[in-house]
C-alpha positions, 0 to 999 in steps of 0.5 A: 681640528684647525689651529686657533693659534692666530686668534689666540695670539691677537686676543692675548695681545689685546688682553694685555694692552687693555691692562696697560696703565700709564701714570702722571709724573709728580711736580716739585719746585715747578718741575716734573719728575718720576721714578723708575719702577725697576731701579727707583731712580728719579728722572726729570720728565722732560729729559726722560728717554722713551725707555725711562718713560716706559719703565717709570710711568707704566705698569709694563714691568708687571705685565712683562713679568706675567707674560714670562710666566705663561707657557707657549708652544713656540717661543716666538709667540711670547716674543711677539706678545712682549714686543707688541706690549713694549711698543704700545707702552712706549707709544703711549707714554711718548705721546703724552710726553710729546704733548707736554713738551710742546706745551712747555716749549710754547710757553717758554717761547711766549715768555721769552718773546714777551720779555724781548718785545718789552726790551725792544720797546725800551731801546726804541728799536735801535738794537736789532740783535734782540729781534734776531734772537726772537726769530732764531728761537721761533725757527728752532721751535718750528724745526723741532716741532717738525721733527716731532711730527716726522717721528710721529709718522715713523712711529705709525709706520713702525706700528704697521710693521709690528702688525705685519710681523705678528701676522707672519709669526702666526702664519709660519707657526700655524703652517709649521704645526699643520705640516708637522701633524700631517707628516706624523700621520703619514709616518714620514720624517720631518726633514721637509720641515726645514723649508718652513723653519727657514721661512720662520728664521727669515722673519726672525731676522727681519724682526731683529732688524726692525728692533734695531730701527726702533732703537735708532728711532728712540735714540733720535727722539731722546736727542730731540727731547734734549734739544727741546729741554735745553 
C-alpha cells in the first residue's frame, strides 16, 4: 500500500491552521495593551515583538500543547507541523499589527503636521526650521513604511521556503519508509538507508538555518516597530 504520509501532513497542518484564532488588544487611557497567555505579563501592543504577539493574541499555546500530545512516526513530522503553525500565527498577528502601526503613525504625522502649519502661519514664514521638521518627519514615515513593505516581501519569501521544506520532509520520510520496507522484504540489512538519512539530515540543517533567518527577521521587525512607536 502506498504511503499517504504526504497528504496526511498537509491535512493536519490545514486542520490546525483553520483552528488558529487571533484576538484584539484592549484599550486603556487611549493606548492598546494585551497579556501574554504563557506569562500573564501586560504588553504594549504597538511595542510588542512578533513573539509576544503570537503568545498573547492567538491560541498558539493551546494548539502547540495539543500537537505535542499527538503520536508521529517521525519526529520531523511534528516539527514540520509546529513550524508551520508557528509561522502562520506570527504572520497573522504581525499583519494586523502592521495595519494598526500604519494607521497610528499616519494619524500622528497628520496631527504634528497640522500643529506645525498653524505655528508657521503665526510666525509668517520667518522660521523655516519648523517646516524642515515637518519634512523630516515625513521622510521618516516614508522610510519606515518602505521597510515594512520590504519585510512583507521577506515574509512571503519565507512562506515559500516553509512550503518547500515541508515538501522535502514528506519526500524523504516517504522514501525512507519505502526503502526500509523493501529491504525488510528482501531480508537484507538497513545499511544502505544511510544515504536517505544523510539527505534527511541535510534538510534538517537547512531548516535550522531558515529558523535563524526568521529569528533575524523578527528582530529587525521588532526594531522597526520600536522606531515607529518612538
